[in-house]
C-alpha positions, 0 to 999 in steps of 0.5 A, spaced: 499 500 500 503 506 498 501 511 503 503 518 502 502 524 507 507 526 513 508 524 520 513 528 524 518 525 529 516 520 533 509 519 531 511 514 526 506 508 529 500 512 526 503 512 519 504 504 521 497 503 524 495 507 518 498 501 512 496 496 516 488 498 516 488 497 509 493 490 509 488 487 516 482 491 515 479 493 511 481 500 508 479 501 501 480 509 501 482 513 507 486 519 511 488 520 518 489 528 520 493 529 528 494 536 531 498 537 538 499 543 540 495 547 534 499 543 529 500 538 524 503 533 526 500 528 522 497 527 515 497 521 511 492 519 506 491 512 501 488 508 496 483 510 491 477 515 492 471 512 491 471 505 495 469 500 488 473 506 484 481 506 483 481 513 482 486 516 487 485 518 494 489 525 494 491 530 499 484 533 498 479 528 498 474 528 502 468 522 504 461 523 507 463 522 515 456 519 517 456 522 525 462 523 526 458 531 523 454 530 530 461 534 533 462 539 528 455 540 527 455 541 536 460 547 535 454 551 533 449 552 538 455 551 543 458 558 539 452 562 540 451 560 547 459 562 546 456 569 543 451 571 549 445 569 543 443 562 547 442 560 553 443 552 554 439 552 560 433 555 557 427 550 555 427 549 548 421 552 547 423 558 549 427 559 541 421 555 539 415 554 540 411 548 537 416 543 540 413 544 547 407 539 544 406 532 547 410 534 555 417 538 552 416 543 555 422 542 560 427 540 555 432 545 556 437 546 549 443 542 554 439 537 554 437 536 547 445 536 547 446 531 550 441 526 548 436 526 553 429 531 548 426 523 549 425 524 542 430 519 537 424 516 533 419 518 530 412 515 528 412 515 523 419 516 518 420 520 513 421 519 506 428 521 504 426 528 500 423 529 507 428 529 511 432 534 507 426 539 505 428 543 511 420 543 514 418 536 514 424 534 520 423 540 525 414 539 524 415 532 526 420 531 533 416 539 535 408 534 535 412 527 537 411 525 544 418 523 548 418 515 548 421 517 555 419 521 560 424 528 560 429 528 564 428 520 567 434 517 561 438 518 555 438 515 549 442 516 541 438 521 536 442 516 531 437 522 525 432 526 529 438 530 531 439 533 524 432 537 526 433 538 533 439 541 532 438 545 525 432 549 527 433 551 533 439 555 530 435 558 526 429 560 530 436 564 534 439 566 528 435 566 522 440 563 518 441 556 517 445 551 521 449 550 514 451 556 513 452 558 520 458 552 519 460 555 513 461 563 515 462 563 522 468 556 523 469 553 516 471 560 513 474 563 518 479 556 519 479 554 512 476 547 514 474 543 508 468 541 512 461 542 509 454 540 512 450 542 506 455 540 499 455 548 495 454 546 488 462 548 487 464 542 491 459 537 488 462 539 480 469 539 484 470 532 484 474 531 490 468 528 494 468 520 494 463 514 494 462 510 501 460 503 500 458 499 505 464 492 506 466 487 510 470 485 514 476 480 511 479 474 514 485 476 515 482 481 519 480 475 524 478 476 531 479 482 529 471 482 526 467 485 531 460 481 534 456 485 538 452 482 544 446 478 543 441 484 547 445 489 541 443 484 535 437 483 538 435 491 538 437 492 531 434 486 529 428 488 532 423 492 527 420 494 533 425 497 537 428 504 539 434 502 536 431 499 530 426 506 529 431 511 532 436 509 526 429 509 520 426 515 523 429 516 515 425 511 511 428 508 506 435 509 508 437 515 503 442 514 498 449 518 501 452 518 495 446 521 491 448 528 489 442 531 492 443 528 498 450 531 499 446 538 498 441 537 503 443 539 510 442 534 515 447 535 522 447 528 524 449 525 520 451 528 512 457 532 514 462 532 508 469 533 510 476 531 510 481 529 516 485 534 516 478 539 518 476 534 523 483 535 526 484 542 524 476 543 528 478 539 534 485 542 536 482 550 534 476 547 540 481 546 546 486 552 544 490 556 537 491 552 531 498 554 527 496 561 524 493 563 532 485 561 529 480 557 535 473 556 536 472 556 544 474 560 549 476 555 555 470 556 558 466 553 552 470 548 552 469 546 558 463 545 557 463 540 551 467 535 555 462 536 561 458 530 563 450 530 561 448 524 559 452 518 562 449 510 563 444 505 559 443 509 552 435 507 551 438 506 542 445 504 542 444 498 548 449 499 552 452 504 556 454 512 553 457 518 556 455 525 552 457 532 553 453 538 550 453 535 543 459 531 544 460 523 545 466 523 552 470 517 552 468 511 554 468 503 553 463 504 547 467 510 544 474 508 547 478 516 545 485 517 548 484 519 555 477 520 561 479 528 558 476 526 550 470 529 548 469 529 540 463 523 536 464 517 531 461 515 524 458 508 523 462 505 519 468 508 520 470 515 521 472 519 527 473 526 531 475 528 537 479 532 541 484 531 548 484 539 551 489 535 556 494 532 551 493 537 546 491 533 541 486 534 535 484 527 531 480 526 524 480 519 521 475 518 514 473 512 511 470 510 505 469 503 506 463 502 512 464 497 515 458 495 520 461 498 527 457 504 531 462 507 536 467 504 535 470 502 529 476 496 529 480 502 524 480 507 528 481 505 535 487 502 532 488 509 529 487 511 536 490 506 540 497 508 535 497 515 537 498 514 544 503 510 544 507 515 540 504 520 546 
């Protein structure tokens, strides 16, 4: 496997793990980047731009990152809070009156960010067109009765997170979340990351195609086998787990231009590994040219635990801060100080303020993993060994 890019002295284990991901764990096209103390120390890529193609992955190839989008999207409401425009301890209904319906009047903005809103699924799944129209999704979650009493637990809002965040931001700013991200975060920081892919980027041909893959036989014992209760939850059409992931039904074609152009902050962000790593580096400090996103106080909000314990959707114990998944058995990151978000199928972005790390990994080979992909975990372990 020809791997391109650079690693700073001492970070060679990350390159070795990245090569092994192709040789043993079935990667087809991928990139990984790491910032430490604001300086880029890892920038690697290899394989093909399309999971089922032959065009080479280049240094600026971008991919859809699925739920790793959530961590980038969560920066928008936290930035609004940082600017005094959004109170995390106010009821969501104070900004979005229709959301009060069905007994949700006491749900706080903080609860919404931490997957405590109680609406991870819908009574009727939306079509791909409805999911993307900017109206049907917010209307559906506003009308939805919660699946548990608000304040009594948490559960991963796999798809509905899109409409919860996007409508909240729209009500506060009058702008879409994707436009706030582009204008207030991505452009100032020079990030190649979009929620709602612009036509110019779509026409440039730099975004690769993703495809599902099975781990190769060479992976051996590294094949992941979820616990029986988890498997049963995903297999049962009536389970909250299955219904949460089927809030868009049938599942959309992630390579379709219309899907890429939509703004779905839970699932369809498109970007490079460099962008993810630089983004997370800027959430914990200053990167290279003096850019940063969060103040120390806002970083503290991101890492503070808001939800922990049995997840009513993922059927494992999870931990969430305000918009970010925190280090734990379901999603091991670098250390207990880490915060970020994995993407179902492989991608991962996170920050670790104690180690000064911003990390990004993107892949076009979508495995069956949900929160702890073996390829991403191999890179995290290699990074840890290099520190």
